VOBA-1610 file (N, C-alpha, C; in pm, whole numbers, padded with zeros to 5 digits, always signed):
BEGIN
Leu+19089-14064-03898Leu+19203-14050-03810Leu+19224-14181-03736Lys+19346-14210-03711Lys+19376-14328-03630Lys+19345-14297-03483Ser+19312-14398-03409Ser+19288-14374-03270Ser+19422-14347-03202Val+19414-14286-03087Val+19535-14254-03011Val+19614-14380-02981Asn+19547-14489-02955Asn+19619-14614-02923Asn+19703-14668-03036Glu+19674-14627-03161Glu+19753-14675-03272Glu+19879-14593-03293His+19894-14485-03224His+20012-14402-03231His+20113-14445-03124Ala+20237-14417-03151Ala+20337-14441-03047Ala+20306-14341-02935Pro+20313-14384-02809Pro+20279-14293-02699Pro+20387-14182-02687His+20341-14067-02658His+20429-13953-02631His+20420-13931-02479Val+20531-13926-02410Val+20529-13917-02266Val+20597-13788-02227Ser+20535-13717-02130Ser+20601-13600-02073Ser+20594-13612-01921Met+20673-13533-01854Met+20671-13531-01710Met+20601-13401-01673Ala+20496-13415-01595Ala+20418-13298-01552Ala+20411-13296-01401Gly+20429-13177-01345Gly+20423-13164-01199Gly+20278-13181-01148Gln+20263-13255-01042Gln+20135-13272-00978Gln+20160-13256-00829Ser+20051-13240-00751Ser+20069-13215-00609Ser+20142-13330-00540Gly+20130-13452-00591Gly+20200-13564-00534Gly+20338-13589-00592Gly+20391-13500-00672Gly+20522-13520-00731Gly+20511-13530-00882Leu+20617-13583-00947Leu+20616-13597-01093Leu+20550-13727-01131Ala+20472-13720-01240Ala+20405-13838-01290Ala+20415-13840-01440Ala+20442-13958-01496Ala+20445-13970-01644Ala+20307-13953-01699Arg+20296-13881-01810Arg+20165-13857-01869Arg+20180-13868-02023Arg+20088-13937-02084Arg+20084-13947-02230Arg+20037-13815-02288Glu+20096-13776-02397Glu+20048-13657-02466Glu+19983-13702-02595Leu+19872-13637-02627Leu+19801-13670-02750Leu+19885-13629-02869Pro+19918-13721-02958Pro+19998-13685-03072Pro+19917-13605-03174Pro+19981-13532-03261Pro+19905-13459-03365Pro+19831-13560-03454Pro+19722-13518-03514Pro+19644-13610-03597Pro+19724-13671-03712Trp+19830-13605-03752Trp+19909-13650-03869Trp+20030-13735-03824Ala+20041-13767-03695Ala+20158-13842-03646Ala+20181-13973-03718Gly+20074-14043-03754Gly+20089-14173-03818Gly+20119-14168-03966Leu+20120-14048-04025Leu+20141-14035-04169Leu+20288-14028-04209Gly+20376-14000-04116Gly+20519-13999-04139Gly+20560-13902-04247Pro+20661-13941-04329Pro+20716-13853-04431Pro+20615-13810-04537Ala+20511-13888-04559Ala+20409-13850-04655Ala+20343-13720-04617Phe+20323-13697-04486Phe+20260-13573-04440Phe+20351-13455-04469Leu+20478-13466-04432Leu+20570-13352-04453Leu+20584-13322-04604Ala+20594-13427-04684Ala+20604-13407-04830Ala+20480-13335-04883Ala+20363-13382-04841Ala+20239-13319-04888Ala+20225-13178-04836Leu+20271-13154-04715Leu+20265-13021-04655Leu+20344-12921-04732Tyr+20467-12958-04768Tyr+20555-12863-04836Tyr+20538-12862-04986Leu+20471-12963-05042Leu+20445-12964-05183Leu+20299-12936-05214Arg+20228-12885-05117Arg+20083-12865-05134Arg+20052-12768-05246Asp+19933-12781-05297Asp+19883-12696-05403Asp+19882-12552-05355Pro+19937-12459-05432Pro+19943-12317-05386Pro+19806-12258-05359Asp+19701-12315-05414Asp+19568-12255-05386Asp+19509-12303-05253Gln+19590-12374-05175Gln+19544-12422-05045Gln+19520-12308-04946Gly+19569-12192-04974Gly+19544-12081-04884Gly+19673-12013-04842Ala+19673-11883-04851Ala+19790-11809-04808Ala+19797-11816-04655Glu+19919-11817-04605Glu+19937-11813-04460Glu+19860-11699-04398Gly+19788-11722-04294Gly+19705-11620-04231Gly+19565-11612-04288Met+19542-11673-04404Met+19408-11669-04466Met+19351-11808-04484Ala+19405-11907-04417Ala+19354-12044-04424Ala+19241-12061-04323Gly+19149-12146-04359Gly+19036-12173-04268Gly+19005-12322-04269Leu+18917-12359-04179Leu+18870-12498-04172Leu+18719-12498-04190Glu+18671-12603-04253Glu+18525-12618-04260Glu+18473-12647-04123Met+18351-12608-04097Met+18292-12629-03964Met+18296-12774-03926Arg+18275-12865-04018Arg+18281-13006-03986Arg+18424-13048-03942Glu+18525-12978-03996Glu+18663-13005-03955Glu+18694-12953-03815Ile+18635-12837-03784Ile+18654-12780-03649Ile+18590-12874-03547Ala+18474-12929-03579Ala+18409-13026-03491Ala+18494-13151-03479Ala+18557-13193-03589Ala+18645-13313-03583Ala+18770-13286-03498Val+18823-13167-03504Val+18938-13131-03418Val+18897-13144-03272Gln+18782-13087-03239Gln+18736-13096-03102Gln+18712-13241-03060Asp+18651-13321-03145Asp+18631-13464-03116Asp+18762-13535-03091Tyr+18865-13500-03174Tyr+18993-13566-03163Tyr+19061-13539-03027Leu+19053-13415-02982Leu+19128-13384-02861Leu+19045-13381-02732Gln+18912-13391-02741Gln+18825-13369-02627Gln+18853-13457-02507Ser+18866-13588-02522Ser+18884-13674-02408Ser+19021-13647-02341Asp+19125-13623-02420Asp+19255-13592-02364Asp+19250-13458-02292Leu+19185-13360-02352Leu+19173-13228-02292Leu+19102-13235-02157Glu+18988-13306-02153Glu+18914-13318-02029Glu+18994-13389-01920Ala+19061-13499-01958Ala+19142-13574-01859Ala+19256-13487-01806Trp+19324-13417-01896Trp+19437-13333-01851Trp+19389-13223-01761Cys+19281-13158-01799Cys+19228-13045-01719Cys+19178-13094-01582Glu+19116-13209-01579Glu+19071-13263-01450Glu+19191-13293-01360Ala+19296-13353-01415Ala+19416-13385-01339Ala+19486-13256-01289Glu+19479-13151-01368Glu+19547-13027-01332Glu+19453-12930-01256Gly+19325-12964-01243Gly+19230-12875-01175Gly+19205-12746-01251Arg+19201-12757-01385Arg+19181-12640-01469Arg+19059-12657-01559Lys+19008-12546-01608Lys+18894-12548-01701Lys+18950-12567-01842Pro+18883-12652-01926Pro+18932-12680-02062Pro+18903-12565-02158Thr+18988-12465-02151Thr+18966-12343-02230Thr+19035-12346-02366Thr+19002-12248-02445Thr+19070-12233-02576Thr+19219-12208-02555Gln+19255-12133-02450Gln+19397-12111-02423Gln+19473-12242-02398Ile+19410-12335-02327Ile+19476-12465-02305Ile+19486-12541-02434Val+19385-12536-02517Val+19387-12601-02648Val+19505-12546-02730Val+19520-12415-02729Val+19629-12352-02803Val+19765-12394-02745Asp+19781-12384-02614Asp+19912-12412-02550Asp+19946-12560-02552Arg+19849-12645-02521Arg+19878-12789-02504Arg+19880-12863-02638Tyr+19801-12820-02737Tyr+19788-12893-02862Tyr+19838-12815-02983Ile+19772-12705-03017Ile+19798-12636-03143Ile+19945-12592-03155Arg+19996-12525-03055Arg+20136-12478-03062Arg+20235-12596-03064Arg+20209-12694-02981Arg+20301-12810-02977Arg+20297-12887-03108Trp+20176-12908-03160Trp+20162-12985-03285Trp+20222-12914-03406Thr+20221-12784-03408Thr+20269-12709-03526Thr+20413-12661-03513Glu+20475-12687-03400Glu+20614-12643-03385Glu+20703-12699-03494Gly+20774-12612-03560Gly+20869-12651-03663Gly+20806-12677-03801Leu+20674-12672-03814Leu+20610-12697-03944Leu+20618-12577-04037Gly+20620-12459-03981Gly+20625-12335-04060Gly+20488-12299-04124Val+20383-12361-04076Val+20246-12329-04126Val+20152-12327-04008Cys+20035-12269-04031Cys+19932-12268-03926Cys+19867-12404-03913Phe+19793-12422-03804Phe+19724-12547-03781Phe+19625-12579-03891Ala+19554-12478-03941Ala+19450-12503-04046Ala+19514-12569-04168Ile+19629-12520-04209Ile+19694-12579-04326Ile+19743-12720-04294Ala+19799-12743-04175Ala+19845-12876-04136Ala+19726-12976-04134Trp+19616-12932-04071Trp+19497-13017-04062Trp+19443-13048-04202Ala+19432-12947-04286Ala+19381-12968-04423Ala+19468-13063-04502Thr+19599-13056-04483Thr+19691-13148-04549Thr+19666-13291-04504Cys+19649-13307-04372Cys+19621-13437-04315Cys+19488-13493-04371Glu+19384-13408-04374Glu+19255-13450-04427Glu+19264-13489-04575Ala+19342-13414-04652Ala+19357-13447-04796Ala+19426-13583-04814Leu+19527-13610-04732Leu+19596-13740-04742Leu+19502-13856-04705His+19406-13830-04622His+19307-13933-04584His+19190-13936-04681Gly+19189-13846-04782Gly+19081-13843-04877Gly+18952-13781-04826Arg+18960-13706-04717Arg+18840-13646-04659Arg+18825-13499-04691Arg+18916-13444-04767Arg+18906-13299-04799Arg+18913-13281-04947Arg+18822-13198-04992Arg+18821-13164-05133Arg+18911-13044-05154Lys+18899-12980-05266Lys+18978-12864-05300Lys+18962-12756-05194His+19068-12680-05171His+19067-12571-05076His+18964-12465-05115Arg+18893-12412-05015Arg+18806-12299-05034Arg+18847-12194-04930Pro+18853-12069-04970Pro+18893-11965-04876Pro+18786-11944-04768Pro+18826-11891-04655Pro+18730-11866-04548Pro+18625-11766-04591Thr+18502-11790-04550Thr+18394-11697-04578Thr+18337-11638-04450Ile+18376-11697-04340Ile+18327-11649-04208Ile+18452-11630-04119Phe+18459-11512-04059Phe+18570-11478-03971Phe+18514-11462-03832Val+18566-11539-03737Val+18518-11531-03602Val+18629-11498-03504Ser+18595-11426-03400Ser+18685-11398-03292Ser+18653-11499-03183His+18748-11523-03096His+18721-11619-02990His+18790-11574-02861Pro+18727-11600-02749Pro+18791-11571-02619Pro+18889-11687-02588Tyr+18989-11658-02513Tyr+19083-11760-02476Tyr+19049-11824-02341Asp+18963-11759-02262Asp+18935-11811-02130Asp+18805-11882-02117Asp+18733-11904-02226Asp+18605-11980-02220Asp+18634-12126-02260Arg+18540-12212-02225Arg+18554-12356-02258Arg+18557-12373-02412Phe+18652-12447-02458Phe+18668-12470-02600Phe+18547-12542-02657Ser+18496-12641-02585Ser+18379-12718-02633Ser+18257-12628-02651Glu+18238-12532-02560Glu+18124-12443-02572Glu+18139-12351-02692Phe+18261-12304-02717Phe+18287-12224-02835Phe+18253-12301-02964Val+18302-12424-02972Val+18275-12505-03094Val+18127-12536-03105Arg+18062-12567-02993Arg+17918-12595-02996Arg+17840-12474-03047Cys+17880-12354-03002Cys+17815-12231-03047Cys+17835-12212-03198Leu+17956-12232-03245Leu+17984-12221-03390Leu+17899-12324-03466His+17900-12446-03417His+17828-12554-03485His+17679-12524-03499Ser+17621-12460-03397Ser+17478-12433-03399Ser+17444-12317-03494Ala+17541-12236-03527Ala+17517-12120-03612Ala+17563-12134-03757Met+17628-12245-03789Met+17684-12259-03924Met+17651-12392-03987Tyr+17671-12397-04116Tyr+17657-12522-04189Tyr+17790-12597-04185Pro+17783-12731-04198Pro+17905-12813-04189Pro+18015-12772-04288Asn+17976-12723-04406Asn+18078-12686-04506Asn+18117-12540-04505Asp+18065-12459-04413Asp+18108-12320-04399Asp+18256-12320-04362Val+18333-12238-04430Val+18480-12229-04405Val+18502-12114-04308Val+18563-12145-04195Val+18577-12051-04083Val+18725-12016-04061Trp+18751-11889-04045Trp+18881-11837-04007Trp+18878-11808-03858Met+18969-11868-03785Met+18985-11841-03641Met+19133-11818-03614Tyr+19163-11716-03539Tyr+19302-11682-03513Tyr+19385-11802-03468Cys+19334-11876-03369Cys+19412-11985-03310Cys+19440-12099-03408Phe+19362-12114-03513Phe+19386-12216-03612Phe+19447-12163-03741Ser+19420-12037-03774Ser+19451-11982-03907Ser+19579-11902-03914Val+19645-11884-03803Val+19771-11806-03801Val+19879-11899-03743Asp+20000-11892-03803Asp+20114-11968-03752Asp+20152-11907-03617Leu+20116-11974-03507Leu+20136-11917-03375Leu+20282-11914-03334Trp+20369-11972-03414Trp+20512-11961-03386Trp+20569-11835-03445Lys+20497-11773-03540Lys+20541-11647-03598Lys+20478-11531-03525Glu+20352-11550-03481Glu+20277-11445-03413Glu+20216-11504-03287Thr+20203-11422-03185Thr+20129-11463-03068Thr+20019-11365-03041Pro+19909-11410-02981Pro+19800-11314-02954Pro+19847-11201-02868Arg+19808-11082-02904Arg+19844-10963-02825Arg+19725-10931-02737Arg+19747-10935-02610Arg+19635-10912-02517Arg+19625-10767-02473Asp+19727-10688-02504Asp+19724-10546-02470Asp+19635-10476-02573Leu+19523-10420-02524Leu+19427-10358-02616Leu+19485-10242-02695Gly+19593-10183-02644Gly+19656-10071-02715Gly+19756-10117-02820Ala+19792-10244-02822Ala+19889-10295-02914Ala+19830-10306-03053Pro+19913-10289-03157Pro+19857-10302-03293Pro+19816-10446-03322Leu+19718-10462-03409Leu+19671-10593-03448Leu+19774-10661-03537Ser+19769-10795-03540Ser+19859-10868-03629Ser+19815-10842-03771Pro+19909-10849-03871Pro+19871-10829-04009Pro+19761-10923-04058Ala+19764-11051-04016Ala+19660-11147-04060Ala+19523-11105-04004Tyr+19520-11062-03880Tyr+19392-11021-03820Tyr+19337-10893-03886Glu+19430-10799-03914Glu+19391-10678-03985Glu+19331-10709-04122Met+19393-10803-04193Met+19347-10845-04327Met+19208-10907-04316Ala+19185-10988-04212Ala+19055-11051-04192Ala+18947-10947-04165Leu+18980-10843-04090Leu+18884-10740-04058Leu+18846-10658-04181Lys+18939-10649-04278Lys+18911-10569-04399Lys+18821-10643-04494Glu+18818-10777-04488Glu+18737-10856-04578Glu+18589-10839-04555
//
């Protein structure tokens, strides 16, 4: 992956106690790939994984965390918030995948393939649930300690197109079709 400094800066205005301040936003990992990324994304091999059933290898999940960690920590410190999975979803995953029509796992895998770091798609073999209010780094560290680097993991926040579905927090609400399918496996 290119370093953040090699990407064009993305600037947003965010409210702070002292007024508005310009803030750089971390671009998606595929920002520097341009049209090649979109072409590869939409022309990808059909065996790359059905929507809702895509996963990332544990080494890729660790790489995602490495990519966003310093930006996540800086943003949370400035905002006085804990770097949770919910913030990762809201600040990065949803923003990065807006308009792509695929989940983050498929977008990441496409980026990795273009960089020559991903081999053929393998379906998820491990399905994990995750809390939204715990620290994202602790969640990844826990996964990392329990799995092998090449284990393929399905996680709702990465494996479902969050623009089509949103997590349902009402315990009485029906589960999403992708989550129901994962539970049946």
